[in-house]
C-alpha positions in Angstrom: -15.7 -40.2 2.0 -14.5 -37.0 0.3 -11.8 -35.1 1.8 -12.3 -31.2 2.3 -9.3 -28.7 2.1 -9.5 -25.7 4.0 -7.0 -22.8 3.1 -4.7 -21.3 5.8 -4.6 -18.1 6.5 -1.6 -16.2 5.6 -1.5 -14.8 9.2 -1.2 -16.9 12.7 -2.7 -13.8 14.6 -6.2 -14.0 12.9 -5.9 -10.9 10.7 -6.3 -11.4 7.3 -4.7 -8.1 6.0 -5.8 -5.8 3.0 -5.3 -7.3 -0.7 -3.0 -5.0 -2.0 -1.4 -6.0 -5.4 0.9 -4.6 -8.1 -2.4 -2.9 -9.7 -3.9 -1.4 -6.7 -0.2 0.1 -5.7 -0.1 1.4 -9.1 -3.7 2.6 -8.9 -3.2 4.5 -5.5 0.1 6.3 -7.0 -1.8 7.2 -10.4 -4.6 8.8 -8.3 -2.0 11.1 -5.9 -0.1 11.7 -9.0 -3.2 12.9 -10.9 -4.6 15.1 -8.1 -1.3 16.4 -7.4 -0.9 17.5 -11.4 -4.3 19.0 -11.2 -3.0 21.4 -8.4 -0.2 22.3 -10.6 -2.2 22.8 -13.7 -4.7 24.9 -12.2 -1.8 27.1 -10.6 -3.2 26.9 -6.8 -1.5 25.9 -3.6 -3.2 22.5 -2.2 -4.6 22.8 1.2 -2.8 21.7 4.1 -4.3 18.5 4.7 -4.2 18.0 0.7 -0.6 18.7 1.0 0.0 16.1 3.9 -2.3 13.4 1.9 0.3 13.9 -1.3 3.2 13.6 1.1 2.3 10.6 3.0 -0.3 8.9 0.9 2.0 7.2 -1.6 4.6 6.0 1.3 1.7 4.5 3.1 0.4 2.8 0.1 3.8 1.1 -0.2 3.8 0.2 3.4 0.4 -1.6 3.3 1.8 -3.3 -0.2 4.8 -4.5 1.5 2.9 -5.8 4.3 0.2 -7.5 2.5 2.9 -9.2 0.2 4.8 -10.6 3.2 1.7 -11.8 4.8 0.7 -13.6 1.4 4.1 -15.1 1.1 4.2 -16.1 4.7 7.3 -14.0 4.9 8.6 -11.4 7.5 8.2 -7.7 5.9 11.5 -6.2 5.0 11.4 -2.5 6.1 14.7 -1.3 4.7 14.4 2.5 4.6 17.5 2.9 3.0 19.3 4.0 6.3 22.6 2.0 5.6 23.0 3.7 2.1 
């Protein structure tokens, strides 16, 4: 009889999370930087939603990456925001 191995989900609550890798993090940051640089080169002020996206997009990508990495490694995410520094 052949044994069948099943992969155990990284999360115990059934949520498998997004597959954010270093490459995805760099790509997301590069896209935000390219759009911000394009606004600078053209010399126009970004709209309010675009400015919010440029401000909160990269940190949100890092938060998604930290969570996905912690789930992949089956560890608790470290949310040290530099408050103690």
